[in-house]
C-alpha positions in Angstrom: 7.2 -0.5 -21.7 7.7 -0.5 -17.8 7.1 3.6 -17.3 5.9 5.0 -20.4 2.2 6.0 -20.9 0.9 2.6 -22.9 2.5 0.3 -20.3 0.9 1.6 -17.7 -3.2 1.4 -18.8 -1.6 -2.8 -19.8 -0.7 -3.1 -16.5 -3.6 -1.5 -15.3 -5.7 -3.7 -17.7 -4.2 -6.7 -15.8 -4.9 -5.6 -12.3 -7.8 -5.2 -13.3 -8.7 -8.7 -15.1 -7.2 -10.4 -11.8 -9.3 -8.9 -9.3 -12.2 -6.0 -10.9 -12.3 -4.4 -7.5 -8.5 -3.8 -6.9 -8.8 -0.3 -7.5 -11.3 0.2 -4.5 -9.7 -1.6 -2.1 -6.5 0.5 -2.7 -8.3 3.4 -2.2 -10.7 1.7 0.9 -7.5 0.9 2.4 -6.6 4.8 2.1 -9.9 5.6 3.8 -8.8 3.3 6.6 -5.7 4.8 7.5 -5.9 8.0 7.5 -5.3 9.8 11.2 -6.0 13.7 10.3 -8.4 13.7 13.5 -8.5 16.9 14.8 -11.2 19.4 14.3 -12.9 17.3 12.9 -13.3 14.4 15.0 -13.7 16.4 18.7 -16.3 19.1 18.4 -15.6 20.4 22.3 -12.3 21.2 21.1 -12.7 22.7 18.0 -15.4 25.7 20.7 -12.1 25.9 23.0 -10.2 27.0 21.0 -12.2 29.8 18.8 -14.0 30.7 22.6 -9.4 31.7 23.2 -9.7 32.6 19.6 -12.3 35.0 19.5 -10.7 36.2 23.4 -7.3 37.1 21.7 -8.6 39.0 18.7 -7.0 42.1 17.3 -10.1 43.1 15.6 -12.0 46.1 16.9 -15.1 45.8 18.1 -18.4 47.0 15.9 -20.4 49.4 17.6 -24.1 48.2 17.8 
């Protein structure tokens, strides 16, 4: 029954029977494997980039 919903449910039950933390382990591996980095990892880089964007902004300045 491979490739059907029933087959998938059966496989999931078997995986959980072998290891109750089967899907938690898979999720943890994916989380550790993340490599997004960027501004979330480096606030100073975000500050510099924001300043550059502000300098070249095409918006008109508001009258105070």
